[in-house]
Each structure stands twice: as structure tokens, then as C-alpha cells.
N, C-alpha and C positions, 0 to 999 in steps of 0.2 A: 494549499500544498503546491510546491514547485520542485523542479529538479534540484537536487543537492540537499534537500531537507532530510533530517534524521527523523524517522517516524517509529512508532511503536504500535503493535497490534492491540486492539481493544479486547481481544479474546484472552481468556485466562485458561491455563492448562495445569491441572493438579495444584491449584492454588498459587501458581507462579504467574508473574506478569508476562504480557505478550512479548514476542521477539522484536528486537530492534533492527532496523534496516535503513538503507539510504535510497532515496528515490532517484532512479536512473532515467525514467521517461514517464510522460503523462499522455493518456489517450482518451479522447471523448468517445463514448459508445452511443450511437443513435438508438432511439426507441425501435424495438422490433428486430434487433440483431438476433441472429439464429439461436444463441444460447442465453440471451438476456432480453427480458421483455421491457424493462424500463430504461430510459436514457440515464447515463451516469458517467462518471469519470473513473478510469482505471489507472493505476500506477504501477510501473515496473519497479520492483523493490529488490535490492541486493542485501542479503543477510550475511554479514561478516562471519558470524559464528559457525554457520554451516557451509559457507562459500557457495550458496545457491541464490538464484534469482526467481522471481515469480510475479505474475500479474495479480494485483489485489484491488478490491473495491476501496475507493478512497474514503468511503463512509466507515469502513472498519478499522481505520488507522487514525492515530492522533499525532500531532506534530510535537516533537521533543525539542528540536533545535532547528530554527529556520536558517536557511542559507542567506548570504548577503546579496 
């Protein structure tokens, strides 16, 4: 996953596919961070339908279209 990719959440809500979004930023989270125990990668995602952004765990997203 990298900046500019179109991603979709792997979570389903009421039988519908997850929300589509565009990756704006990537951040590595070290092990032992205050709200997270494991090391991992977070992505800042913009959701065009709701016009909102948020930080999501990269493991919870799948790449729909990779940027060039």
C-alpha cells in the first residue's frame, strides 16, 4: 500500500462491501505505542462519499487500484 492507492475496507456492514477511500499518508507505528501494542502500519484514508478522513490499520484494507 502506498500514497495514492484506492483501497476498500475489508469490513462489511449490513451485507454491504466496505467503504472505498484514497490513501493520503502512511505511518509506521512502533511496538508499545500508547494505544497500540503491536508494531504496524497505519494509513490516512480519505473517503469521498462522506468527505471524511481517518487513520486505519493497513491490515484492514485491500488495494483496489494501485497508483503509478
